[in-house]
TORTOR-790179 format. One line per 8 residues: their letters; for each residue x, y, z of N, C-alpha, C. Coordinates in steps of 0.2 Angstrom, whole numbers. Example, Ala and Ser with C-alpha at 12.3 -4.5 7.8 and 13.67 -1.06 7.14 Angstrom:
BEGIN
AS	66 -28 39 62 -22 39 66 -16 39 | 64 -11 35 68 -5 36 64 0 39
END
This chain:
BEGIN
MKSQSSSE	4 -6 0 1 0 0 4 6 0 | 2 11 -3 6 18 -4 0 23 -2 | 4 28 2 -1 33 3 3 40 3 | 0 46 2 4 52 2 -1 57 6 | 1 61 11 -3 65 14 -2 72 11 | -8 76 12 -8 83 8 -3 88 12 | -1 92 8 4 96 10 1 102 14 | -5 104 12 -10 108 15 -13 107 21
PPAEGQGS	-13 110 26 -17 109 33 -25 111 31 | -28 108 35 -35 109 34 -37 116 37 | -43 119 32 -44 127 34 -47 128 42 | -45 133 44 -47 135 51 -54 134 52 | -55 130 57 -63 130 59 -66 126 55 | -63 120 52 -66 115 49 -65 108 52 | -63 109 58 -62 103 62 -57 98 59 | -59 92 60 -55 86 57 -55 85 50
PKPRSKVL	-49 85 47 -50 84 39 -53 79 38 | -56 79 32 -59 75 29 -56 68 26 | -58 63 28 -54 57 26 -53 55 19 | -47 55 18 -46 53 10 -48 47 7 | -49 48 1 -53 43 -3 -47 37 -4 | -50 31 -5 -46 25 -5 -47 21 -12 | -41 19 -17 -43 16 -21 -39 11 -23 | -43 5 -24 -40 -3 -24 -38 -3 -32
IVDDEVNL	-31 -5 -34 -29 -6 -40 -28 -12 -41 | -30 -15 -46 -30 -23 -48 -27 -24 -54 | -21 -27 -55 -19 -28 -62 -13 -33 -62 | -13 -37 -66 -7 -42 -64 0 -39 -67 | 0 -33 -70 6 -29 -72 8 -25 -66 | 13 -27 -62 16 -25 -56 18 -17 -57 | 21 -17 -64 25 -10 -64 19 -5 -66 | 14 -7 -69 9 -3 -70 5 -1 -65
GGMLEDIL	4 -5 -60 1 -4 -53 5 1 -50 | 12 0 -49 16 4 -46 15 12 -49 | 15 12 -55 15 19 -59 8 22 -57 | 2 18 -56 -5 21 -55 -4 22 -48 | 0 20 -43 -2 21 -36 2 28 -35 | 9 30 -40 12 36 -39 7 41 -41 | 4 40 -46 0 46 -50 -6 47 -45 | -9 43 -42 -14 44 -37 -12 46 -31
GEYDFETA	-5 45 -28 -3 47 -23 -1 55 -22 | 0 57 -29 2 65 -29 -6 68 -28 | -11 65 -29 -17 69 -28 -21 67 -22 | -17 65 -17 -20 64 -11 -24 57 -10 | -24 53 -14 -27 47 -14 -24 40 -10 | -26 37 -6 -23 33 -3 -25 25 -7 | -20 22 -8 -20 17 -13 -18 9 -10 | -22 5 -13 -18 -1 -11 -17 -6 -19
FAPDGGRA	-13 -10 -19 -13 -15 -26 -13 -21 -24 | -16 -25 -29 -17 -31 -29 -15 -34 -36 | -11 -40 -36 -9 -42 -43 -14 -48 -46 | -18 -49 -41 -23 -55 -44 -30 -56 -39 | -34 -58 -42 -41 -57 -40 -41 -60 -31 | -37 -66 -29 -37 -67 -23 -36 -62 -18 | -29 -59 -20 -27 -53 -15 -32 -48 -16 | -35 -46 -21 -40 -40 -22 -46 -42 -17
VELMKSFK	-49 -48 -16 -54 -50 -12 -52 -48 -5 | -46 -51 -4 -43 -49 5 -43 -42 4 | -39 -38 0 -40 -31 2 -47 -27 1 | -51 -30 -2 -57 -28 -2 -61 -27 6 | -60 -33 9 -62 -33 16 -58 -29 21 | -52 -29 21 -47 -25 24 -45 -17 23 | -46 -16 16 -43 -9 15 -49 -5 14 | -56 -9 12 -62 -5 9 -62 2 7
PTVALVDF	-61 0 1 -59 5 -4 -65 10 -5 | -64 15 -9 -69 21 -10 -71 19 -17 | -66 16 -22 -67 15 -28 -62 9 -30 | -63 6 -35 -60 0 -37 -57 1 -46 | -51 0 -46 -48 2 -53 -45 -6 -55 | -49 -8 -60 -48 -16 -61 -46 -17 -68 | -40 -21 -69 -40 -22 -76 -44 -29 -78 | -46 -28 -85 -51 -33 -88 -48 -41 -87
KLGSVTGL	-41 -41 -89 -39 -49 -90 -35 -50 -84 | -37 -55 -79 -32 -56 -73 -32 -63 -71 | -28 -65 -78 -28 -74 -77 -34 -78 -79 | -36 -81 -72 -43 -85 -72 -48 -82 -72 | -48 -75 -70 -54 -72 -69 -54 -65 -73 | -59 -63 -75 -60 -57 -78 -62 -51 -73 | -61 -46 -75 -62 -39 -71 -70 -38 -70 | -74 -41 -76 -80 -42 -75 -83 -45 -69
ELADTFRS	-80 -52 -68 -82 -58 -64 -79 -53 -56 | -74 -51 -56 -71 -48 -50 -75 -42 -48 | -78 -39 -52 -83 -32 -50 -89 -35 -47 | -91 -41 -49 -97 -44 -46 -95 -45 -39 | -90 -49 -38 -88 -52 -32 -85 -45 -27 | -83 -40 -30 -83 -35 -25 -90 -31 -24 | -95 -31 -26 -100 -28 -25 -105 -33 -22 | -103 -39 -20 -107 -43 -16 -104 -42 -9
IDPDLPVI	-97 -39 -7 -95 -37 -2 -97 -29 -1 | -97 -24 -5 -99 -18 -5 -104 -16 -11 | -110 -17 -10 -115 -15 -16 -114 -8 -18 | -111 -4 -16 -110 5 -18 -104 5 -21 | -99 0 -21 -93 2 -24 -93 3 -31 | -90 10 -33 -90 11 -41 -84 8 -44 | -84 3 -49 -79 -1 -52 -77 2 -58 | -70 3 -61 -68 7 -66 -64 1 -69
LMTAYASL	-65 -1 -76 -63 -6 -79 -57 -4 -83 | -51 -8 -83 -45 -5 -88 -44 -10 -93 | -43 -9 -99 -41 -15 -104 -37 -11 -110 | -34 -16 -113 -30 -13 -119 -34 -17 -124 | -39 -21 -124 -43 -24 -128 -50 -21 -129 | -51 -14 -130 -57 -12 -129 -61 -13 -136 | -67 -15 -135 -72 -16 -140 -78 -14 -139 | -83 -13 -144 -90 -12 -142 -93 -17 -139
DLAVKAIQ	-92 -25 -140 -96 -30 -137 -93 -28 -128 | -86 -28 -127 -85 -27 -120 -88 -21 -116 | -89 -15 -121 -92 -9 -118 -98 -11 -116 | -103 -14 -120 -109 -17 -118 -109 -21 -112 | -105 -25 -112 -105 -30 -105 -103 -26 -99 | -97 -21 -100 -97 -16 -95 -104 -13 -92 | -107 -10 -97 -113 -7 -95 -118 -13 -92 | -119 -19 -95 -124 -22 -92 -121 -25 -85
NDIYDFIA	-114 -24 -83 -113 -27 -76 -112 -21 -72 | -116 -15 -74 -115 -9 -69 -108 -7 -67 | -103 -7 -72 -97 -5 -73 -98 3 -73 | -94 6 -68 -94 13 -68 -91 18 -74 | -84 15 -76 -82 19 -81 -78 13 -85 | -76 14 -91 -72 12 -95 -66 14 -97 | -60 12 -95 -53 16 -98 -48 10 -101 | -47 14 -107 -43 10 -112 -35 11 -110
KPIDRSHL	-31 5 -112 -24 5 -110 -21 8 -117 | -15 11 -116 -13 15 -111 -15 20 -109 | -16 20 -102 -19 24 -98 -17 31 -99 | -23 36 -101 -22 43 -101 -23 46 -94 | -18 49 -91 -17 52 -85 -25 57 -83 | -25 61 -87 -31 66 -87 -38 62 -85 | -38 58 -91 -45 53 -91 -46 49 -85 | -39 46 -82 -39 43 -76 -42 47 -70
LRSIAKAV	-39 52 -70 -39 57 -64 -47 60 -63 | -50 61 -70 -57 63 -71 -61 58 -69 | -60 52 -70 -65 46 -70 -64 45 -62 | -58 43 -58 -59 43 -52 -63 48 -48 | -62 55 -50 -64 59 -46 -71 59 -45 | -74 58 -52 -81 57 -53 -84 52 -50 | -80 45 -48 -83 40 -46 -84 40 -38 | -78 45 -36 -79 46 -29 -83 51 -27
EKRSLTEE	-85 55 -32 -91 60 -30 -97 57 -29 | -98 51 -35 -105 47 -35 -106 43 -30 | -99 41 -26 -99 36 -20 -101 41 -14 | -99 48 -14 -101 52 -9 -108 53 -9 | -110 55 -15 -118 56 -16 -123 50 -14 | -120 44 -15 -124 38 -13 -124 37 -6 | -119 38 -3 -118 37 5 -121 42 9 | -121 50 5 -127 55 9 -133 53 7
NKRLISFL	-136 51 1 -142 49 1 -145 44 5 | -140 38 6 -141 34 13 -143 37 18 | -138 41 20 -139 45 27 -145 48 28 | -147 51 22 -153 55 22 -158 52 23 | -159 46 20 -165 41 19 -164 39 27 | -160 37 30 -160 34 36 -162 40 41 | -160 45 40 -162 51 44 -170 52 44 | -171 52 38 -177 54 37 -182 48 41
KESNDSLD	-182 42 40 -185 36 42 -184 37 49 | -179 38 53 -179 40 59 -183 45 62 | -184 49 58 -188 56 60 -195 54 60 | -198 50 53 -203 47 53 -205 43 58 | -201 39 60 -202 33 66 -204 37 73 | -200 42 73 -201 47 79 -207 51 80 | -208 54 73 -214 57 73 -220 51 74 | -220 47 72 -225 42 74 -226 41 81
RLNRMKSK	-220 39 85 -221 38 92 -223 43 95 | -221 50 93 -224 55 96 -231 56 95 | -234 54 89 -241 56 88 -244 50 93 | -242 43 93 -244 39 97 -246 41 104 | -239 44 106 -240 47 114 -244 53 114 | -245 56 110 -250 63 110 -257 59 111 | -259 56 107 -266 51 107 -267 48 114 | -261 45 117 -262 41 123 -262 47 129
FLSIVTHD	-258 52 129 -258 57 132 -265 60 132 | -268 63 127 -274 66 127 -279 61 131 | -279 54 129 -283 49 132 -283 49 139 | -277 48 142 -276 47 148 -278 55 152 | -276 60 150 -277 67 153 -285 68 153 | -288 67 148 -296 68 148 -298 62 154 | -296 57 154 -300 51 159 -298 54 165 | -291 56 167 -289 56 174 -293 64 176
LRTPLTSI	-294 69 172 -297 75 173 -305 75 175 | -307 70 169 -314 69 171 -316 65 177 | -312 60 179 -314 56 185 -315 60 192 | -310 65 193 -312 69 199 -316 74 199 | -317 76 192 -323 81 190 -330 78 193 | -331 71 189 -337 68 191 -338 67 197 | -333 66 202 -333 65 208 -335 71 212 | -331 77 211 -334 82 214 -341 85 211
RGYSEMLK	-342 85 205 -350 86 204 -355 82 207 | -353 75 208 -358 70 211 -358 72 219 | -354 73 223 -353 75 230 -357 81 230 | -356 87 226 -358 93 226 -366 94 226 | -368 89 220 -375 88 219 -379 85 225 | -375 81 228 -378 77 234 -378 82 240 | -374 87 242 -375 92 246 -380 97 245 | -380 98 239 -385 104 237 -392 100 237
LSQDISKA	-395 94 235 -400 92 235 -404 88 241 | -398 86 246 -400 83 253 -401 89 258 | -407 90 260 -409 94 265 -407 92 273 | -407 86 273 -407 82 280 -401 79 280 | -396 80 277 -388 76 276 -387 76 283 | -384 71 286 -381 71 293 -374 75 293 | -371 76 299 -364 78 298 -359 75 296 | -360 68 298 -355 63 295 -355 63 288
DREKCHGA	-360 62 285 -361 61 277 -359 69 274 | -361 73 278 -358 79 275 -350 80 276 | -346 78 281 -340 79 281 -337 72 276 | -341 67 276 -338 60 270 -338 65 264 | -343 69 261 -343 73 255 -338 77 255 | -337 82 259 -331 85 260 -325 83 258 | -324 77 261 -318 73 261 -317 71 254 | -322 67 251 -321 65 244 -320 71 239
IDRSVDRM	-323 76 241 -321 82 236 -314 84 237 | -312 84 244 -304 87 244 -300 82 240 | -301 76 242 -297 70 239 -297 70 231 | -301 73 229 -303 74 221 -299 79 218 | -300 85 222 -296 92 220 -288 91 222 | -286 87 226 -279 86 227 -276 81 222 | -281 76 220 -279 72 213 -278 77 207 | -282 81 206 -282 85 201 -276 90 201
NGLIANLL	-275 93 207 -268 96 209 -262 93 206 | -262 86 210 -256 83 207 -256 80 199 | -261 80 197 -261 79 189 -257 85 186 | -260 90 188 -257 96 184 -251 98 186 | -248 97 193 -241 97 196 -237 93 191 | -239 87 190 -234 82 185 -234 84 179 | -240 88 175 -239 91 169 -235 97 168 | -235 100 173 -231 106 173 -223 105 174
DMVSIEAG	-222 99 178 -216 97 179 -213 94 172 | -217 90 168 -215 88 162 -214 94 156 | -218 98 157 -216 104 152 -210 107 154 | -208 108 159 -203 110 162 -197 106 160 | -197 100 162 -193 94 159 -190 95 151 | -195 95 147 -195 96 140 -192 102 138 | -193 106 143 -190 113 140 -182 114 143 | -181 109 147 -174 109 151 -174 114 156
KLRVEMAP	-179 116 160 -180 121 164 -183 118 171 | -182 112 173 -185 109 179 -182 113 185 | -186 115 188 -184 120 194 -182 116 200 | -174 117 201 -172 113 208 -168 119 211 | -171 119 217 -168 125 221 -162 122 227 | -156 121 226 -151 117 231 -150 121 236 | -150 118 243 -147 121 248 -145 116 253 | -141 118 258 -139 111 263 -146 110 266
LDYRALCE	-146 104 268 -151 101 272 -151 94 275 | -154 93 280 -153 87 284 -158 81 281 | -155 77 277 -159 72 273 -162 67 280 | -160 66 285 -164 61 290 -169 65 293 | -169 72 294 -176 75 296 -180 75 290 | -179 76 284 -183 76 279 -187 68 280 | -183 62 280 -186 56 280 -191 57 286 | -190 59 292 -194 58 298 -201 63 296
EIRETFAP	-200 68 293 -206 71 290 -210 66 286 | -209 62 282 -212 59 277 -214 53 282 | -210 50 286 -212 45 290 -218 46 294 | -219 53 296 -225 55 299 -232 55 295 | -230 57 288 -236 57 284 -239 51 283 | -233 47 281 -237 40 279 -238 36 284 | -237 36 291 -239 32 296 -247 30 297 | -251 35 296 -258 35 296 -260 30 289
VAAQNKVK	-257 32 284 -259 28 278 -257 21 279 | -251 19 282 -250 12 283 -255 9 287 | -258 13 292 -263 9 297 -269 8 293 | -271 14 289 -278 12 285 -276 9 281 | -272 6 277 -271 0 271 -268 -7 275 | -268 -7 281 -266 -13 285 -259 -15 282 | -255 -12 281 -247 -12 279 -243 -11 283 | -238 -16 284 -232 -13 289 -227 -9 285
LEWTVPQG	-227 -3 288 -221 1 285 -217 3 290 | -209 -1 288 -204 0 291 -199 4 290 | -197 8 294 -191 13 292 -184 11 295 | -178 11 291 -171 10 294 -168 15 292 | -167 21 297 -162 26 294 -157 28 299 | -150 29 298 -145 31 303 -147 37 308 | -143 36 315 -144 41 319 -139 46 317 | -142 52 318 -138 58 317 -139 61 311
PIPVMGDS	-138 67 310 -139 71 303 -136 68 297 | -139 69 291 -137 66 285 -137 73 280 | -131 77 280 -130 82 277 -130 81 269 | -135 84 266 -135 83 259 -137 91 255 | -133 91 249 -136 98 245 -141 97 241 | -146 99 242 -152 98 238 -158 101 238 | -163 99 235 -169 104 236 -174 99 240 | -175 102 245 -180 98 251 -187 95 247
SRLAQVLT	-189 100 244 -196 99 241 -196 92 235 | -191 94 230 -190 89 226 -189 83 228 | -184 82 234 -181 74 236 -188 71 240 | -192 76 243 -197 73 247 -202 71 241 | -203 74 235 -208 72 230 -205 64 228 | -199 64 226 -196 58 225 -197 51 229 | -197 53 236 -197 49 241 -205 46 242 | -209 53 241 -216 52 243 -219 47 236
NFITNAFK	-216 49 231 -218 45 224 -216 37 225 | -210 36 228 -210 29 227 -214 26 233 | -213 29 239 -218 24 244 -227 25 242 | -228 31 239 -235 30 237 -236 24 231 | -232 24 227 -232 18 222 -232 11 226 | -226 10 231 -227 4 235 -234 2 237 | -238 8 242 -244 7 244 -248 4 239 | -248 7 232 -253 5 227 -252 -3 225
HTPEGGRI	-245 -5 226 -245 -13 223 -244 -17 229 | -245 -15 235 -244 -20 241 -252 -20 244 | -253 -27 244 -261 -29 247 -259 -29 254 | -266 -30 258 -267 -29 264 -261 -34 267 | -259 -34 273 -254 -38 277 -247 -38 274 | -246 -34 270 -239 -34 266 -235 -30 270 | -228 -29 267 -224 -25 271 -220 -20 265 | -219 -14 268 -216 -9 265 -209 -7 269
GVTVKDRV	-203 -8 266 -198 -5 271 -193 0 266 | -192 6 270 -188 10 269 -182 10 272 | -176 10 268 -169 10 271 -164 15 267 | -162 19 274 -158 24 271 -150 22 273 | -145 22 268 -139 21 270 -134 28 267 | -130 28 272 -127 37 271 -118 35 270 | -117 29 268 -110 27 266 -109 23 260 | -113 25 255 -112 22 248 -107 27 244
FLKDKSDP	-106 24 238 -101 30 234 -104 30 226 | -103 36 224 -105 37 217 -98 39 213 | -98 38 207 -94 41 202 -94 48 203 | -88 52 203 -89 59 204 -89 62 196 | -97 64 195 -99 66 189 -96 73 187 | -92 77 192 -89 84 191 -82 82 187 | -80 74 187 -74 73 184 -75 66 181 | -78 66 174 -80 60 172 -75 56 170
GGPGSIRA	-69 59 168 -63 54 166 -58 52 171 | -59 55 178 -55 53 184 -59 47 187 | -54 44 192 -55 38 196 -59 39 202 | -60 47 204 -63 48 210 -70 46 211 | -71 44 217 -78 43 219 -80 48 225 | -87 50 226 -90 54 231 -95 51 235 | -96 51 242 -100 49 246 -107 51 245 | -112 46 246 -119 47 244 -123 44 250
VLTEVADS	-129 46 250 -134 43 253 -139 40 249 | -140 33 250 -144 28 247 -151 27 250 | -155 27 247 -162 26 250 -167 21 246 | -168 17 249 -171 10 245 -178 9 248 | -183 8 244 -190 7 246 -193 1 243 | -192 -4 248 -194 -11 245 -200 -12 248 | -204 -16 244 -211 -18 244 -213 -27 244 | -217 -29 247 -219 -37 246 -224 -36 240
GEGISAEH	-225 -33 236 -232 -33 233 -232 -37 225 | -233 -33 220 -235 -37 214 -228 -38 210 | -224 -35 212 -217 -37 208 -217 -34 201 | -212 -34 197 -212 -32 190 -208 -37 186 | -211 -38 179 -208 -42 175 -202 -40 173 | -196 -43 171 -190 -41 168 -191 -37 162 | -195 -39 158 -195 -36 151 -197 -28 152 | -201 -26 157 -205 -20 160 -199 -14 163
LPRLFEQF	-194 -18 167 -189 -14 171 -185 -9 167 | -184 -11 160 -179 -6 157 -184 2 155 | -191 0 155 -195 5 153 -199 9 157 | -197 8 165 -201 10 170 -200 18 171 | -195 21 168 -195 28 169 -196 31 162 | -198 29 158 -202 31 151 -208 36 152 | -209 42 149 -215 45 149 -220 40 147 | -225 41 151 -232 37 150 -232 30 150
FQVETSPT	-225 26 153 -226 19 153 -228 17 159 | -233 12 158 -236 9 165 -237 1 163 | -236 -2 169 -237 -9 168 -243 -11 172 | -247 -14 166 -255 -14 168 -255 -21 171 | -257 -20 177 -258 -24 182 -264 -30 182 | -269 -26 178 -276 -30 177 -281 -25 171 | -283 -28 168 -288 -26 163 -292 -19 164 | -293 -18 171 -297 -13 173 -293 -8 177
RRQGLGLG	-287 -10 180 -283 -5 184 -280 -1 180 | -280 5 181 -275 11 178 -271 15 183 | -265 16 182 -261 20 187 -259 27 186 | -264 31 183 -263 38 180 -259 38 175 | -256 45 174 -253 47 168 -245 44 166 | -243 40 171 -236 37 169 -231 43 168 | -231 47 171 -226 52 173 -222 53 178 | -224 51 185 -222 51 192 -215 50 190
LTITKEII	-213 42 188 -207 39 189 -202 43 184 | -205 46 178 -200 50 175 -199 56 178 | -203 59 180 -201 65 184 -196 65 191 | -197 59 194 -193 57 199 -185 57 196 | -185 53 190 -178 52 188 -175 59 186 | -179 63 183 -175 70 181 -173 73 187 | -177 73 193 -176 77 199 -169 73 201 | -169 67 202 -162 64 204 -156 66 200
VAHQGEIG	-157 65 194 -151 68 188 -149 75 190 | -154 80 191 -152 86 192 -149 87 200 | -149 81 205 -145 82 210 -138 77 208 | -137 76 203 -130 73 201 -131 65 204 | -136 63 206 -137 56 208 -139 51 202 | -141 45 206 -143 39 202 -149 36 205 | -152 33 200 -160 30 202 -160 24 199 | -164 19 201 -165 12 197 -171 9 201
VHSEGPGR	-171 3 199 -177 -2 202 -174 -10 200 | -176 -14 205 -175 -21 204 -180 -25 205 | -182 -31 204 -187 -35 205 -185 -42 202 | -188 -46 206 -186 -53 204 -192 -57 201 | -198 -52 199 -202 -55 195 -209 -53 198 | -215 -55 194 -221 -54 196 -222 -59 203 | -226 -55 208 -227 -58 214 -221 -58 220 | -216 -56 218 -210 -56 221 -208 -49 225
GSTFWFSV	-212 -44 224 -210 -38 226 -206 -34 221 | -204 -28 223 -199 -24 220 -196 -19 224 | -190 -16 223 -187 -11 227 -184 -5 222 | -187 1 223 -185 6 219 -179 11 223 | -175 14 220 -170 16 225 -167 21 221 | -164 26 225 -160 33 223 -155 34 227 | -150 39 224 -144 40 228 -142 47 225 | -140 52 231 -139 58 230 -132 60 234
PLLPEGE	-127 64 232 -122 65 235 -122 68 242 | -118 66 247 -118 70 253 -113 77 253 | -115 80 256 -110 87 257 -104 86 259 | -99 86 256 -93 85 260 -92 87 267 | -87 83 270 -86 84 277 -84 92 279 | -86 95 283 -84 101 285 -89 107 281 | -93 105 276 -97 110 274 -104 111 276
END
C-alpha cells in the first residue's frame, strides 16, 4: 500500500480533515500498478495494489476502498467477474475497468455489469483522474443519500411515536381529569339536594371533594413538571439540608396511610444528621412517589421497607474521566407487592409507560417515575429499580451525594 499526505493543512474552523478517498488497483502488471499508485498518491488518494483476484478480495475486506480500478484480464478471472465479487462485499462500490482490448462488445458487457467507467490502455492520466474523481463524487452522493434516507426514516418513526404518545396522553389526561370532576360534581349535587344530610355524611362528601381536588392538583403539577423537563428548565433549588429530618417528616405523613391500608411500614435510618445539598421539596417528591407507588401495589398484610444508607459511593460526575468517587446517601423503598416482569424494568422511567396489572386497573399518567428520574439527575445522583419478577415485590432506589465533611 502507498499513501501520501496532503501538504496543505485543513482550513481553520473546519475541524478534523476529511478522510482521504481509497483506491484499490487490481492489475497483473506490477509495474503499471506501481505507476498508478504514484500518480494517485500525488493527488492525495490512498491506494492499495493487488496483482490477482484472490489478493484483491482480501484487500476489499481489509482496505475498504472507495473506488476500485480493475484490469479486464486477470489470469483465470475477468475484471467483470471480479467486479461482481466486489459488489457482493460492498454493493455501492464504483468499479472502473481498464483494458488494452477495448471493443464495442466489451463496452456493452461493462454497462450490463454496472461498471462505472471504462478506461483504455495505455492509461491517459487526465482521463484516469477525471474518472476516479467522478466515481468518488458518485460514491459520496450515494452515501449521503443513504444517510438522509436513514435520517428521514428515523424522523418519521420518531414522529409516529410522538403521535401515538400524544393520542395516549390526551386519552389519559381526559380520563384523569374527568374522573375527579365527576366525583366533585356528584358530591356537590348530593350536598345541594340533600336537605337533611347528617354531619358525618356531610364531612364524608367534603373529604371526597378534597381528595378529588388534590388528585387534580397532583395531575396538573406533574404536567407542569413535564413541560419544564421538556424545556430543560426543571426548577431545582439547591441548599444544605438534613436528609434524616426530611425522612422523619415523610415517615409521619405515611404512618396513618400504613394503618389505613393495613400494611406494615418499616423505616431504617441512621442516627444523626445526614447532610445533603439538595432541594428538600423535590427530594420529598421522589421519596413520596416511591412510597405511594409501593402502597398501590402492596396488598393488606404486606410490608414496605424504607432503608437509608449514608456510606455508599458514586462516580464523581464533576470529573467523568477521573478515578474519583464521592460519598452519597442511598434510599431504598422495598415492597412485598406485585413485583415487575424483567421485560418491563428498562422502561419504567419512560414517559407514559405503565405496567398494566389488570384489565381494569390504571395507574394514572405514567409521569411520576419520569419526573423522579429527572429530579435525581438534577441532583447529580442515580436512580433505579430491581425486582425478581411478578409476585416477588420490587425495590426502587435513588442516591444523591452527601455534603463533603466540613461544609
